[in-house]
SELO-94578 format. One record per residue (C-alpha): x, y, z; chain; residue number from 0. Coordinates in steps of 0.5 Angstrom, whole numbers, plus 500, padded with zeros to 3 digits. Layout:
<<X Y Z> "A" NUM>
...
***
This chain:
<<154 385 034> "A" 0>
<<149 387 039> "A" 1>
<<148 380 041> "A" 2>
<<155 379 042> "A" 3>
<<156 385 046> "A" 4>
<<150 383 051> "A" 5>
<<153 376 051> "A" 6>
<<160 379 053> "A" 7>
<<157 383 058> "A" 8>
<<153 378 062> "A" 9>
<<159 374 061> "A" 10>
<<163 379 064> "A" 11>
<<158 379 070> "A" 12>
<<158 372 071> "A" 13>
<<166 371 071> "A" 14>
<<166 378 076> "A" 15>
<<161 374 081> "A" 16>
<<165 368 080> "A" 17>
<<171 371 082> "A" 18>
<<169 374 088> "A" 19>
<<166 368 091> "A" 20>
<<173 364 089> "A" 21>
<<176 370 093> "A" 22>
<<171 369 099> "A" 23>
<<172 361 099> "A" 24>
<<180 362 099> "A" 25>
<<179 366 105> "A" 26>
<<174 361 108> "A" 27>
<<179 355 107> "A" 28>
<<184 359 111> "A" 29>
<<180 361 117> "A" 30>
<<178 354 117> "A" 31>
<<185 351 116> "A" 32>
<<187 355 122> "A" 33>
<<181 352 127> "A" 34>
<<183 346 124> "A" 35>
<<190 347 127> "A" 36>
<<188 349 134> "A" 37>
<<184 343 134> "A" 38>
<<190 339 132> "A" 39>
<<194 342 138> "A" 40>
<<189 341 143> "A" 41>
<<188 334 141> "A" 42>
<<195 333 142> "A" 43>
<<195 336 149> "A" 44>
<<190 332 150> "A" 45>
<<193 325 148> "A" 46>
<<199 327 152> "A" 47>
<<195 328 159> "A" 48>
<<191 321 157> "A" 49>
<<198 318 156> "A" 50>
<<200 321 163> "A" 51>
<<194 318 167> "A" 52>
<<194 312 164> "A" 53>
<<202 311 166> "A" 54>
<<200 313 173> "A" 55>
<<194 308 173> "A" 56>
<<199 303 171> "A" 57>
<<204 304 177> "A" 58>
<<198 305 182> "A" 59>
<<195 298 179> "A" 60>
<<202 295 180> "A" 61>
<<203 298 187> "A" 62>
<<197 294 189> "A" 63>
<<199 288 186> "A" 64>
<<205 288 189> "A" 65>
<<202 290 196> "A" 66>
<<197 285 195> "A" 67>
<<202 280 193> "A" 68>
<<207 281 200> "A" 69>
<<200 281 204> "A" 70>
<<198 274 200> "A" 71>
<<205 271 202> "A" 72>
<<204 273 210> "A" 73>
<<197 271 210> "A" 74>
<<200 264 207> "A" 75>
<<205 264 212> "A" 76>
<<200 265 218> "A" 77>
<<195 260 215> "A" 78>
<<201 255 215> "A" 79>
<<202 256 222> "A" 80>
<<195 255 224> "A" 81>
<<195 248 221> "A" 82>
<<201 246 225> "A" 83>
<<198 249 231> "A" 84>
<<191 245 229> "A" 85>
<<187 252 228> "A" 86>
<<182 252 223> "A" 87>
<<183 257 217> "A" 88>
***
């Protein structure tokens, strides 16, 4: 009977300690979950900003391509007129 009481007492202490760790673990998980939510929101904002910059960059490059295309057409017109006048390029 004494052995049964000792086993029950030791078992009770072990269960109490494990229960305490389980509660702490659950609280830690809640803290980490909150941090992950903040990181996720921050990542979404960053992605939106990058997408906006990418769009503006594409528009800028297109502007330069159109500008260069118009300038190239003007140059080719001038080059053609030089050839007819006998002026080398």
